[in-house]
C-alpha positions in Angstrom: 5.2 -21.1 -5.7 2.9 -23.8 -4.8 -0.8 -23.2 -3.2 0.5 -24.9 0.0 3.3 -22.4 0.5 1.1 -19.4 0.1 -0.9 -20.3 3.3 2.2 -20.2 5.6 2.8 -16.6 4.5 2.4 -13.7 7.1 3.0 -10.3 7.4 6.1 -11.1 9.0 7.5 -13.4 6.1 10.6 -12.0 4.6 10.5 -10.8 0.8 13.2 -13.4 0.3 10.8 -16.1 0.6 9.0 -14.6 -2.3 9.7 -15.6 -6.2 11.4 -12.4 -7.1 14.5 -12.0 -9.0 17.6 -10.3 -7.1 17.1 -7.0 -8.8 13.6 -6.7 -7.2 14.7 -8.0 -4.1 17.6 -5.5 -3.8 15.6 -2.4 -4.9 12.8 -3.4 -2.3 15.4 -3.8 0.6 17.2 -0.5 -0.5 13.7 1.1 0.4 13.5 -0.7 3.7 10.9 -3.1 2.4 11.9 -6.5 4.2 8.7 -8.3 4.7 5.2 -9.1 2.9 3.7 -6.7 5.3 6.1 -3.8 4.6 5.5 -4.4 1.0 1.6 -5.0 0.9 1.5 -1.7 2.9 3.0 0.2 0.0 0.8 2.2 -2.6 1.5 1.4 -6.2 2.7 4.7 -7.1 5.2 4.3 -4.1 6.4 1.1 -5.7 6.6 2.6 -9.1 8.8 5.3 -7.8 11.5 2.9 -6.5 14.8 3.5 -8.5 15.7 0.4 -10.6 12.2 -1.0 -10.8 10.7 -0.9 -14.2 7.1 -1.8 -15.4 7.9 -5.4 -15.7 9.3 -5.5 -12.1 6.4 -3.5 -10.7 4.1 -6.0 -12.6 5.9 -8.9 -11.1 5.4 -7.8 -7.7 1.7 -6.9 -8.2 1.3 -10.6 -9.7 3.1 -12.3 -6.9 1.2 -10.4 -4.2 -2.0 -11.6 -6.0 -0.7 -15.1 -5.9 -0.5 -15.0 -2.2 -4.0 -13.2 -1.6 -2.5 -9.5 -1.0 -2.6 -6.5 -3.0 -0.8 -3.0 -2.6 -2.8 -0.3 -1.0 -5.1 1.9 -3.4 -3.7 5.2 -4.4 -6.0 7.9 -3.0 -8.4 9.6 -5.5 -7.1 12.8 -7.2 -9.0 15.8 -5.9 -9.0 18.7 -8.4 -9.9 22.1 -6.9 -11.6 24.7 -8.7 -9.1 27.7 -9.3 -10.8 30.9 -8.3 -11.2 33.4 -11.0 
């Protein structure tokens, strides 16, 4: 992906325009993630839970989003509650 190409990407850009392999495209589309905006609106844990996406594929998604100046939404902090005794 060339730097000039990233400037033209918007939330409405189809994920088919991103440099993913077919496995990633199919997995994302199977989860109704079809645009850059759909993808950037997801949390890392949501992407990690998608069937047929392994660690490498998730890493590739994160890398490509960074290349285009986007990132996944942060996971909310885990709040531990004290158990009453």
